[in-house]
MIVOKOL-469691 format. One record per residue (C-alpha): residue number from 1; residue in three letters; y, z, x. Coordinates in Angstrom, 3 decimals. Example, Ala and Ser with C-alpha at 12.3 -4.5 7.8 and 13.67 -1.06 7.14 Angstrom:
<sites>
bati 1	sero ALA	py -4.500	pz 7.800	px 12.300
bati 2	sero SER	py -1.060	pz 7.140	px 13.670
</sites>
This chain:
<sites>
bati 1	sero MET	py -14.903	pz -7.447	px -15.825
bati 2	sero MET	py -11.848	pz -4.680	px -15.472
bati 3	sero THR	py -12.885	pz -1.513	px -13.420
bati 4	sero PRO	py -11.177	pz 1.644	px -13.383
bati 5	sero ALA	py -10.167	pz 0.849	px -9.363
bati 6	sero LEU	py -8.969	pz -2.800	px -10.475
bati 7	sero ASP	py -7.293	pz -1.263	px -13.763
bati 8	sero TYR	py -5.065	pz 1.255	px -11.400
bati 9	sero ALA	py -4.335	pz -1.255	px -8.251
bati 10	sero LEU	py -3.040	pz -3.578	px -11.234
bati 11	sero ARG	py -0.748	pz -0.759	px -12.199
bati 12	sero VAL	py 0.827	pz -0.367	px -8.908
bati 13	sero THR	py 1.161	pz -3.794	px -8.582
bati 14	sero ARG	py 2.743	pz -4.035	px -11.888
bati 15	sero GLU	py 5.224	pz -0.658	px -10.904
bati 16	sero LEU	py 5.974	pz -2.744	px -7.683
bati 17	sero GLY	py 7.529	pz -5.669	px -9.570
bati 18	sero LEU	py 4.911	pz -8.036	px -7.917
bati 19	sero SER	py 2.795	pz -10.558	px -9.274
bati 20	sero GLY	py -0.557	pz -9.616	px -7.587
bati 21	sero GLU	py -1.093	pz -12.881	px -6.385
bati 22	sero SER	py -1.549	pz -12.137	px -2.824
bati 23	sero SER	py -3.840	pz -8.719	px -3.528
bati 24	sero CYS	py -7.556	pz -8.751	px -3.453
bati 25	sero VAL	py -10.015	pz -5.616	px -4.317
bati 26	sero ASP	py -12.926	pz -5.177	px -2.295
bati 27	sero ARG	py -15.662	pz -3.805	px -4.691
bati 28	sero ASP	py -18.059	pz -2.740	px -2.152
bati 29	sero LYS	py -18.292	pz 1.120	px -1.151
bati 30	sero PRO	py -15.569	pz 2.354	px -0.238
bati 31	sero LEU	py -13.780	pz 0.701	px -2.578
bati 32	sero ARG	py -10.414	pz -1.039	px -1.068
bati 33	sero VAL	py -7.304	pz -2.796	px -2.435
bati 34	sero TYR	py -5.009	pz -5.208	px -0.439
bati 35	sero ILE	py -1.320	pz -5.628	px -1.896
bati 36	sero ALA	py 1.137	pz -8.123	px -0.388
bati 37	sero VAL	py 4.273	pz -6.242	px -0.246
bati 38	sero GLU	py 7.808	pz -8.606	px -0.340
bati 39	sero GLY	py 9.856	pz -6.790	px 2.142
bati 40	sero ARG	py 10.041	pz -5.698	px 5.618
bati 41	sero LEU	py 9.756	pz -2.472	px 7.478
bati 42	sero PRO	py 13.116	pz -1.521	px 9.522
bati 43	sero ASP	py 10.781	pz -0.724	px 12.702
bati 44	sero HIS	py 8.797	pz -3.815	px 12.369
bati 45	sero PRO	py 11.376	pz -7.014	px 10.792
bati 46	sero ASP	py 9.301	pz -9.422	px 11.880
bati 47	sero ARG	py 6.166	pz -8.608	px 10.000
bati 48	sero GLU	py 4.390	pz -8.658	px 6.842
bati 49	sero VAL	py 3.632	pz -5.710	px 5.195
bati 50	sero ALA	py 0.821	pz -4.678	px 3.354
bati 51	sero LEU	py -0.248	pz -1.939	px 0.961
bati 52	sero LEU	py -3.659	pz -0.747	px 1.180
bati 53	sero TRP	py -5.853	pz 1.899	px -0.919
bati 54	sero THR	py -9.369	pz 3.003	px -0.352
bati 55	sero GLU	py -11.090	pz 5.546	px -2.448
bati 56	sero CYS	py -11.501	pz 7.834	px 0.273
bati 57	sero HIS	py -7.979	pz 7.746	px 1.265
bati 58	sero GLY	py -5.745	pz 6.811	px -0.904
bati 59	sero TRP	py -2.251	pz 4.614	px 0.211
bati 60	sero ALA	py -1.222	pz 3.417	px 3.253
bati 61	sero ILE	py 1.151	pz 0.953	px 4.784
bati 62	sero ALA	py 0.593	pz -1.417	px 6.934
bati 63	sero VAL	py 2.056	pz -4.535	px 9.016
bati 64	sero GLU	py 0.132	pz -7.687	px 10.226
bati 65	sero GLU	py -0.317	pz -8.013	px 13.926
bati 66	sero PRO	py 1.230	pz -11.344	px 14.868
bati 67	sero GLY	py -0.881	pz -14.209	px 15.297
bati 68	sero THR	py -3.917	pz -12.218	px 13.890
bati 69	sero ALA	py -5.276	pz -11.050	px 10.414
bati 70	sero GLU	py -5.184	pz -7.340	px 11.866
bati 71	sero LEU	py -3.367	pz -4.700	px 9.820
bati 72	sero THR	py -1.981	pz -1.810	px 11.753
bati 73	sero VAL	py -1.320	pz 1.149	px 9.309
bati 74	sero VAL	py 2.105	pz 2.771	px 9.899
bati 75	sero GLU	py 2.085	pz 5.255	px 6.843
bati 76	sero HIS	py -0.217	pz 7.397	px 4.677
bati 77	sero LEU	py 0.953	pz 8.698	px 1.301
bati 78	sero GLY	py -0.712	pz 12.022	px 1.730
bati 79	sero GLY	py -1.545	pz 13.936	px -1.357
bati 80	sero ALA	py -3.913	pz 12.690	px -4.153
bati 81	sero VAL	py -6.049	pz 9.798	px -3.934
bati 82	sero GLU	py -4.915	pz 8.347	px -6.730
bati 83	sero PRO	py -1.292	pz 9.323	px -7.504
bati 84	sero PRO	py 0.568	pz 7.828	px -10.359
bati 85	sero PRO	py 1.481	pz 4.138	px -9.828
bati 86	sero ARG	py 5.158	pz 5.083	px -10.259
bati 87	sero THR	py 5.103	pz 7.797	px -7.523
bati 88	sero VAL	py 3.250	pz 5.167	px -5.134
bati 89	sero ALA	py 6.604	pz 2.398	px -5.951
bati 90	sero ARG	py 8.942	pz 5.143	px -5.258
bati 91	sero TRP	py 7.044	pz 5.857	px -1.897
bati 92	sero VAL	py 6.763	pz 2.180	px -0.658
bati 93	sero ARG	py 10.419	pz 1.455	px -1.663
bati 94	sero ARG	py 11.812	pz 4.522	px 0.067
bati 95	sero VAL	py 9.804	pz 3.263	px 3.332
bati 96	sero LEU	py 10.956	pz -0.282	px 3.130
bati 97	sero ALA	py 14.155	pz 0.958	px 2.696
bati 98	sero GLY	py 13.998	pz 3.385	px 6.066
bati 99	sero GLY	py 14.973	pz 6.413	px 4.155
bati 100	sero HIS	py 13.113	pz 9.322	px 4.023
bati 101	sero ARG	py 9.682	pz 9.931	px 3.210
bati 102	sero LEU	py 8.331	pz 11.899	px 0.301
bati 103	sero PRO	py 7.234	pz 15.572	px 1.288
bati 104	sero ASP	py 3.583	pz 15.088	px 0.900
bati 105	sero VAL	py 3.438	pz 11.845	px 2.773
bati 106	sero ALA	py 1.887	pz 11.956	px 6.608
bati 107	sero ARG	py 2.885	pz 9.476	px 9.169
bati 108	sero ALA	py 0.120	pz 7.789	px 10.618
bati 109	sero GLY	py -0.841	pz 9.040	px 14.429
</sites>
C-alpha cells in the first residue's frame, strides 16, 4: 500500500536518478527512510553514502562506518521536513561534489 511517506521517498529517489533498489522505509513511528546513494563524499572517500529521512527531522546525509552497519550523520538539510524532491536532489549533488551547501543547510555537530 502506497503511503504519503513512501510516495515522497520514491519521488526523491527518482529525482536523484536512483532505482530505489537499496532503499527502505520503516513505517514505525517516527517514519524513517534509508536511500543508498551512488558516489562518495570528498571527506570520506572510502565510505558508502546514505540519504536518511525522518518525519521529525527531515533529511540527512550519512556515511557507513567501516565493518559495521552503523551510520554517522555528516550533514543535515535544514528547513522544511519535506522539501521538494528537486531541492533534496540538488543538495545531495552539491554535497557529493564537495561544493557549497545550500543556505538553509546545517552541518551535523
